C-alpha positions as CSV (number, residue, x, y, z in Angstrom):
1,M,95.3,130.1,104.6
2,I,95.3,127.3,107.4
3,K,98.3,126.4,109.9
4,I,98.3,122.7,109.7
5,G,100.4,120.6,112.6
6,I,101.0,116.6,111.2
7,I,101.4,113.9,114.2
8,S,101.8,110.3,113.7
9,D,102.5,107.2,116.2
10,T,101.8,109.0,119.0
11,H,101.1,105.5,120.8
12,G,99.3,106.9,123.5
13,T,101.7,110.2,124.2
14,F,100.3,114.1,123.8
15,D,102.5,115.9,126.5
16,K,103.3,119.4,126.8
17,P,105.8,119.7,124.1
18,L,103.5,118.3,121.2
19,E,100.8,120.8,122.8
20,Q,103.3,123.7,122.8
21,F,104.5,123.0,118.7
22,L,101.0,122.4,117.9
23,G,99.8,125.5,119.7
24,E,99.1,127.8,116.8
25,V,97.9,125.4,114.7
26,D,94.2,125.3,113.2
27,E,93.9,121.9,112.5
28,I,96.3,118.7,114.1
29,W,96.1,115.7,111.2
30,H,97.4,112.5,113.2
31,A,98.5,109.5,110.8
32,G,97.9,106.8,112.8
33,D,98.7,104.5,116.0
34,I,97.4,107.2,118.0
35,G,97.1,104.7,120.8
36,S,93.6,105.2,122.5
37,P,90.3,106.7,121.5
38,E,90.7,108.7,124.8
39,L,94.2,110.4,123.6
40,A,92.0,110.9,119.8
41,D,89.3,112.6,121.8
42,R,92.0,114.6,124.3
43,I,93.6,115.9,121.0
44,A,90.2,117.1,119.3
45,A,89.5,119.0,122.2
46,F,92.9,120.6,121.7
47,K,92.4,121.0,118.3
48,P,90.3,120.0,115.5
49,L,91.6,116.2,114.6
50,R,91.8,114.9,111.5
51,A,92.8,110.7,111.6
52,V,93.5,107.7,110.5
53,Y,94.0,104.6,112.9
54,G,97.3,102.7,112.4
55,N,97.8,99.1,112.8
56,T,98.5,99.1,116.5
57,D,95.2,101.2,116.9
58,G,92.0,98.7,118.7
59,G,89.0,98.1,117.3
60,Q,87.2,101.2,119.3
61,T,89.7,104.0,117.5
62,R,88.8,101.7,114.1
63,L,85.3,102.4,114.8
64,M,86.0,105.9,115.3
65,F,88.3,106.4,112.0
66,R,89.1,104.9,108.7
67,K,92.2,103.7,107.0
68,F,92.7,106.3,104.7
69,E,91.3,109.8,105.2
70,I,91.1,111.4,101.5
71,F,90.2,115.4,101.8
72,D,90.3,118.9,100.4
73,C,91.9,121.7,102.5
74,E,91.9,125.2,100.9
75,D,92.9,123.9,97.1
76,I,95.2,121.1,97.9
77,L,93.8,117.4,98.0
78,V,95.1,115.0,100.4
79,V,95.3,111.6,101.1
80,M,96.2,110.6,104.5
81,T,96.9,106.9,105.7
82,H,98.9,104.9,108.2
83,I,101.4,102.6,106.2
84,G,101.7,104.5,103.0
85,G,105.3,103.6,102.1
86,Y,107.4,106.3,100.1
87,P,108.1,107.7,96.6
88,G,109.2,104.6,94.4
89,R,108.1,102.4,97.1
90,Y,104.8,102.8,98.0
91,D,102.1,100.4,99.7
92,H,99.9,99.0,96.9
93,E,96.4,100.3,98.6
94,A,98.2,103.9,98.9
95,L,99.3,104.0,95.4
96,K,96.0,102.6,93.9
97,N,94.4,105.6,96.0
98,I,97.4,108.2,94.5
99,K,96.4,107.1,91.3
100,A,92.7,107.4,91.7
101,Y,92.8,110.7,93.3
102,S,96.3,112.6,92.2
103,P,96.4,114.6,95.5
104,K,98.8,117.1,95.8
105,L,99.7,116.3,99.5
106,F,100.4,112.6,100.7
107,V,100.4,112.0,104.3
108,A,101.6,108.3,106.4
109,G,103.1,107.4,109.6
110,H,104.3,103.9,110.3
111,S,107.8,104.2,110.0
112,H,109.1,106.6,113.2
113,I,111.3,108.1,110.2
114,L,110.3,111.7,109.5
115,K,110.8,112.5,105.6
116,V,109.7,115.1,103.7
117,I,109.6,114.3,99.7
118,H,108.6,115.7,96.6
119,D,107.1,113.1,94.3
120,K,108.5,114.1,91.0
121,Q,106.7,111.6,89.3
122,N,103.1,111.7,90.8
123,D,103.7,114.8,91.3
124,L,102.9,115.7,95.2
125,L,104.1,116.3,98.4
126,H,104.8,113.3,100.5
127,I,104.6,113.8,104.3
128,N,105.7,111.5,107.0
129,P,106.2,113.3,110.3
130,G,107.9,110.5,112.2
131,A,106.9,109.3,115.4
132,A,105.3,111.9,118.2
133,G,105.4,109.4,120.6
134,C,107.6,107.7,123.1
135,S,106.8,104.0,121.8
136,G,108.8,102.6,118.9
137,I,112.1,102.6,117.1
138,H,113.0,106.2,117.2
139,F,116.0,108.4,119.2
140,V,114.4,111.6,118.7
141,R,110.2,112.3,118.4
142,T,109.4,114.5,115.5
143,A,106.2,116.5,114.2
144,V,105.9,119.2,111.4
145,R,103.5,121.6,110.6
146,F,103.0,124.8,108.1
147,V,100.4,126.6,106.2
148,I,98.5,126.0,103.6
149,D,97.7,129.3,101.7
150,R,95.1,128.2,98.5
151,D,97.5,125.9,96.5
152,K,100.3,126.3,98.1
153,I,102.3,124.7,100.9
154,K,104.5,126.7,102.3
155,D,106.3,127.6,105.8
156,L,106.9,124.1,107.1
157,E,108.8,123.4,110.5
158,V,109.8,120.2,112.3
159,G,109.7,120.0,115.7
160,E,112.1,117.6,117.9
161,W,112.4,116.5,121.2
162,E,114.3,113.6,123.1
163,R,112.7,110.8,123.8
164,R,112.4,109.6,127.2
């Protein structure tokens, strides 16, 4: 059993509210637009980090991370990217990876809109944690945490904070 925290679109922000919300997780997954290599290092020093780069991440961050991460967590296959779309409206490259790997969990960011959707057609859970940072179109900062217990995803919680 492992407790996961998912964030995206931090755009350089990793502050006390995020640290408190993610304090009890075992790993942090970042779905892109991190903000800088220094911020990625800071998050990785806080908790083990898996991340992908986002469309606003610069060259150094793109050297540290890939566009797609495809990995197993417990008995769940995960595909994670930044620009992924949503069920019925997936990005072309994301859908290609979903079809090729048949993940049980698909994680994407980019939209700054928190969504958790069961994709019946592809038999997966889609999670977009929204935006944890202070830059962008959103009014509320969000993050997600949950438990993976072998082949089950459970106890999903959403953190919300005012954007200042």
